[in-house]
C-alpha positions, 0 to 999 in steps of 0.5 A: 409565522412560526406554525408556518415554520415548524411545519415546514420543518417537521416536513423537512425533516420527515423527507430526511428521515424518508431518504434514511430509510430508503436508503437501508432499504436498498442496502438490504436489497442489494445484500439480500439478493447478492445472497439470494444469488450465491444460493442459486450456486454450488459452491461452500462458504469458508469464512472460518478459513479466512482468519488464517490467512490474516494471523496463524501460529508457526510451530517452529523446531530445532531437531537434531540430524545426528545420533548422539548424547545430550550434554548440555541444554541451555534456553536464555531470551527465547534461543534454546542451546542444545549441544550432542556428542557423537564419538569424539564430535560435539554437534551444537543445535541454536534455535529460536523456541519456549521449552527444550524437549530433552535433557542431559543424558538423554540418547537423540538420533537424526530427526528428533526434536530438541526443542520447540515453541509456537509464535503468532506470525503475520499471514500472507493477506496483512503482509500483502497489505503492508508491502500496498501500504510501504509502496503507495506511500513512497509512489506519492511522496515521489509523485508530489516531488515530481508533480510540484517541478513538473506542475511548475515548469509546465508553467515557466517562461524557460522554452526548454522547461517548459518543453520538457515539462510537457513532453513528459506529461503528454507521454506519461498520461498517454501511455497505459500504466501497464506499458509503464510498469513493462518498460520500467521493469523490462528494459530500463530495469534490464539495463540499470542491473546490467550495468551494475553487474557490470561495475561490480554490484552483483544484486543490482536494484530488486524488482520493488524499486523499478514498481515504485518508480512506476508509480511515481513517474505516472502519479507525478504526469497527473500531479503536475496538471493538478498544481498547475492548474491550481496555480493558475487558478489564483488570480495574476493580480496576487503575484502582480501585488507580491511582485509590486512589493519587492519579493522575486518570483520563485518568493512570490509562488512559495509565499502568495501563489503557492499556499492559496493553490495547494488549498484548492487542489488538495480534493483532486490530490486525493483522488489521485493517490486513492486512484495509486493505491487502487493501481499498486495491484500491477505491480503483481505481474511483475512478482511484487508480492502485494495485496492483490497477488497475495489474495491470487496466491491464496485463491489458488491453493485455497479454492476460496475465490469468493470470500477471499476476493471480497475480503481483498476489496474490504480491504483496499477500501479500509485503505483509500477510505482512511486516506480519503479522510485524512486527507479530508481532515487536512482542508479542513485544518487549511480551511481553519487557518 
C-alpha cells in the first residue's frame, strides 16, 4: 500500500517537474524567436538611452542679463543671491543653486553664469506613470461610489431609482469609452467651462478632471452590475432572517447582505479595475500626459519605438500586477475573518 502511494506521489512529482520544464522551454523559445526576429530588421537597439527618461540630472544656471560689478553674494539653504551694480542701479539675482561662480568685485556681462547646480529630476516616463496612477486611483474611488449606489438602485422597488439606474447602465455600457471621453471633454467640458467663465471663474476645470469623470462614470456602470449580481447571489432567506430579527431593509443590507456580497464581487472588481488602469491610456487624446502619451512623445523625439513601447508595456504590467496582488490579499483577509 505504501509502495503504491509512493509511486503515485513520485509520478505526480515527475509530471509537475516536466510541466515546469515545458513552461520554461516555451518561454525561452518565445524569447529566442523574438530575438531572432529583431536581428532580421535594420534596427539599432539603444537601451542605454532609456534610463534618462526615468530620471536625469538637470543643470540649473542663474545667468546675468546686464553688464556690471558684483557687489555681494550669498548661498543659503540651496538658494543663491547675487547682486550686480550697473551705474546707480543694483540688480538682484536669486535662484536655486549649489555653488556661486562669481565673487564680489568681479565684472560680469550678459549671459555670464552667476551660480549653478545639478539636480536629479523625474523623467517624463515616471511623471506619466505617476499621473496614470493618480487618475486611476481617483477614478476607482468614484467608480466604487457610483457603482455601489447604482447597484442598490438597480434592485430597488422604487421605479424612479430603478429605471434611472437601468438607463445609466445601459447608456454607458452601450457606448465606447473613447466616445464618452470626447463627450465629457468637448461637449460637457465646453459647457461647464463656458458657464464658469461667465460667472467669473476664468481658469475653469482642467482636462484632467473631465478625464477622471469619464473613467469614473464608465467604471461605475460596470461596478453597478457587479454589485447587483453580488447582492442577488445571496439567498433571499438571509434578508428574510434579518427582517424577522427586526432589522430595517437598510440595516439588513448594510450588516448582512453587503458584507457577504462584497466577498463574492472582489474577483470581478479586480478585473474591472485592472481594465480601468489600461483604459486610462485613452486620456492622451485630450492632452493628458499619462504614461502612453508620455511614451508616444518620447518615441517621437528619440526614434526608439521598440525599446520604449516594451518599457511602457512593462510599466503597465507592474501596475496591474501589483493591484491584482493587493486585491487578492484583501480577498484572503476577508476569507480568514
